[in-house]
Structures are given as C-alpha cells and as structure tokens.
N, C-alpha and C positions, 0 to 999 in steps of 0.2 A: 381644692386650692391649687395656687400654681407653684408649690414648693417642690412637687415632683418634676415639673418642666424646668426649673432650676437645679434640677441635678441633686436635691436633698434627699438623702437616704431615709428608708422606712423609719429606721431608729431615731433619726435625728427630727422626724416632722413633728411630733407632739409636741418638743420642747420648742422649736422654730414656730409652729402654730402659735404656742401660747405668748411669744415674744412680738409674734406679728399683731395678734388682737391686742396686746397692751399696748405696742406703739400707736396703731391706729385708734386706740381710745383716747391717746395723748395729743394726738393732731387736731390742731385748733382749725379753725375755719380761716382758712390764708386766703387774704385779700389781695387785690393787685397792688404791687409795689411792696408787698409784704415778702419775706425771705423764710424759707423752711429748709434747714440744713441737718445732713448727716456727715459727722466726722467720725472716723476709725482711727484709733489708737491703740496699737499692740498691747497688751497688758491690762488695756481700762474696758476697752470695748467701743460701740458705736453709740455716740452721743446724737439724740435728737433735740434740735434747736429750734425757736420760733423768734426771729430776730436776736437779741443778745439774750433772750431767756433760756437756759437748758430746762427741757421737758422730761427728759429719760436718759438714763443708760443701759444698753443692751448688750450682754456678755457675749464673747464669742465670735471668732472670725468667720464663722461659718453664717451668721446671722448677718453681717456685714458685708459677705460675698453674695447672700440672697437679695439684700434689700438695694445692695448697687448693681446687681443683675436686674432689677426692675426698668432702670433708665439707662445702664449702659450696657446690657448684655446684648446679644444678637438678635432677640425678636422683643423689642420696647414695645409695651401695650399701642403704642401709636406711632406713625411716623413723624406726626407733627411734634411729638414729645421729643423726638429723636433729634429733629432737627434745629428745635428751641433750645438744646445744649449747647454750651459753649464747647469750643475746641474741633 
C-alpha cells in the first residue's frame, strides 16, 4: 500500500488502511460529468461526497493529508492526473 510512501508512520498505518478500505468501498462508479469531492474540516474530518450526496466522514488530519497527497503530493499517480487539476 502507498501509505508508507506518503509518510504515514507504522503506528498509524493499520488505522489509515482501514479508513482507506472503508473509503474505497464507498466510492461509486463515477461517470464523465460526475463529481467526487473530498473536503477536510478541522474537528469534523474528511467528508467524501458524490455530487451533493455525502457518502462518509473520516476522522483525523492524517487521513486528509494522505488522501490529498494522492493528487496534490509531489508524486501523483500520473502526470495526466496532475495536469487535469485546477490551479
């Protein structure tokens, strides 16, 4: 799993892996034109939404950091993905 690459400590990997597994189970089949949103709010956690429907909330800033690093970190899964992001 990529959590070690993202700098997640050994201590936190088991809980982060469980949270990632839960998140992946909630992700629907996203079709062209659909939106999948991750939003982090301190004190609440990271909310995963598809369109306007909230799918789940994941506690901890560490989870948010790991999720956002997938797309916004120095080594995204692909250059095409990074190029397609706004900003």
